[in-house]
Structure formats: C-alpha cells, structure tokens
C-alpha positions, 0 to 999 in steps of 0.5 A: 308139838301142836300147830299153835306151838310150831307157829309161835316157834317159827315167829320167834325164829323169824324175829331173831333172824331179823334182829341179827340182820339189822345188827350186821347191817348197822355194823357194815354202815358204821365201818363204811362211815369210818372209812369215809371220814378217814379219807376226808381228813387225809384230803384236808391235811394234804390241801393244808400242806399245799396252801402253806407254800404260797402267799398272795399279795393284794395289788389291785392295779397290778403295779408292784412299783412303789410310787416315787413322790416327795412323800415317803414311798409306800412300804410293804410289810409282811403280816404274822404267819397266821394270814396268807395275805400281805398287806401294806402298812400304808395306803395300797397302791391301787387306792388313790386319796384325793389331795395326795399326788397321783402315783406313777403308773407304768407303762406310760401312756402314748401321745394319743392319750391326749387327743381328748384332753384340754390343757389350761394355764399361763405361759409355762403351759403354753410353752409346754404345749409347743416345745413338747408337741402336745399341742398337736394332740390336745386343745390348749387354752393358755396365754402369757400372764393368764390368771383364773380371773381372766377365764371366769367372771370374778369381780367383773374382771375382763375375760380373755377370748380364744379363737375357736373354729373361727369364733372369738369365745371366752374360755367357758363359751369355748369349753361348752361348745367343744365339751367332748373332752375327757381329761383336763390338765390345769396349772395356775398359781404362779401369776396369782402369788400376790393374791391372798391365799384365801382368795386364791383357794376360793377362785380356783375352786370356783374355776374348777367347779365351772369345768366340772359343771360343763363335763361332770365325767371328765378327769380333772388333773391339777398341777402343782406350781413349779418352783423357780430358780435361785436367781429368777430374772425380773421377779418380784421376790417379795411374792415370787419365791419358793416359800410362797409357792410351797404355801400355794401348793398346799392350798392346791392340795386342799382344793384337790382333796375337798373337790376330788381333783387329781393332784399332779406333783410335777415339781418332783422331776423338775427341781434339785435336792434343795427345791430349786429349779436348777440353773441350767433348767431355765434361762430366766429362772422361771420358764423351763428349757425344752429338756425340762418341758420334756421331763414334765411331759414324761411325768404327765404320761406316767402319772394317770388315773 
C-alpha cells in the first residue's frame, strides 16, 4: 500500500465513524422525545380527571339568594355536561335591568347608608320618615298633598317652599344648594291618580330629569305607588282604586326603564294575597301603621344597588 491508498482508507474509516455516531445520536434524541411526550400526555389526563370533580356557578354579586318580587323568581338550571359552568335560564342575579324591580341584596344596609340620601314625596313619605326614624339621617322634602306640579314649574303652578338652613326655598333651589346627596328616593303617583296617564308620565319624567341635572352621579330610586285597603276612608273611589294604581305603577316602570332609574316594588311587603293593603295595616285604608312603615324601611334597606 502506498501513501495515497492509506490516506484514502483513513478518510473512508473516518466518514463511516461519523455516520455511525450521527445515527446513534439521532436514535437517542428520538427516544428522549418519546419519553417526554408520554409524560405530557399522562399529566394532561390527570388534570382532566381532576377538573371533572368541580362545577363553577357564575354569580357576579356573590348573592345566591333569588330575588323575591312579584315577578317569577330567578331560576337556575344546569347546562349539558360538556360545559363546566351553570348559567341561569333568565337574567343573572348581578345583572339589573332598568324597569324591573331592584332585587333583594343581603346583608341589608344600616341607617348610616341614608346620611347622604334625599327622600321626596307626599304624606306617606312624610310619615315614613317620622315613624321609622329615617328623617334623623336623611333629608326629607315631603308634605301632605304634595304633587309633582308643586315641585317643578309645570303650567305655571305655584311651587311649595321648604325651610333649608333658615331660608325658604323651592325644591330645586334647595336641591341645588345642598347637592352633595348621593341617593334619591322618590314616591309620587297617589295624589296624581286623577291626571291623564300621559301627563303623569311626562311630568314625572321631567321631574326626575331635573334631579339628574343637578347631580348626575346620584342613584335615583323610584318607589311604586302603594295600593290601598278594601274600604279606604274619604277616598274618591272613581280614581283612588287599586286598578288605577296598578296602571300607574306600570307607567312608573316605563319611566324607570326609559330614564334608567331604579324601581323599588315596595308594595310586595305591604299588601295581602289579593293585592290590598290589609285592614290592620292602615286605619284609614291609605296611610300605613307604624308596623307597616317599618316593613317599608326594611325593604328599602335590603333593596339597594
């Protein structure tokens, strides 16, 4: 063998060694990949098995208690097995729709909640503030026989004035002067039962809009009109009757829906199973007793946004 032949053989041997090394390395890498993939599949199977043991209920407010309103209670229905989330068949508890009654929210607020609140209404509202002690915390603009027309300028009506810090002011003047309020509670409709419903809606909407202009950030709650008893004293039954009140409450709900106000259906804790204010709940069939004013307060405290 000459020098060139030895060199060629040496090169061939080196190439063979390199090929063999590369093949062995490829085999080792392939085996390593198989082991890693197998471990990953086992981990995924373990996690999948563990997840089948739990179900999540989406509840934005953290309140699992259905609201108790005159409408049907919210019902929760399980979904098919392929999803791990149970959704309600109707509106979720945490999602409020304007025009619908505000739902019960527990725990109820305490009386301190009303320190930055304003209550507006007629004699029922005035009695509510006095007999429940709420007037010690909140500001009340309420009087016997008060109507919407006596608070804002409608058709040149004469406006009622209130004593505020020694001054005699109209409602809007008083509200502008003390506009640090954050909540507003309004109840009108009983003294307006003789109005055409279209006018009632127009003027009530205008009234609420005036409040919002003064403080756009305030939460505005609008109470329903509380029905009356079977035999109301000194009532004009041609207009002061529960059928008319029910119609007005539907108008109020429309106003709340269109204007985005919060509807408080307080009648649900005030009436009997036939829709009347019980005989023992009002001596005159119209103005509740102290016991029923307290029911009104408890409802207000447990129905907040």
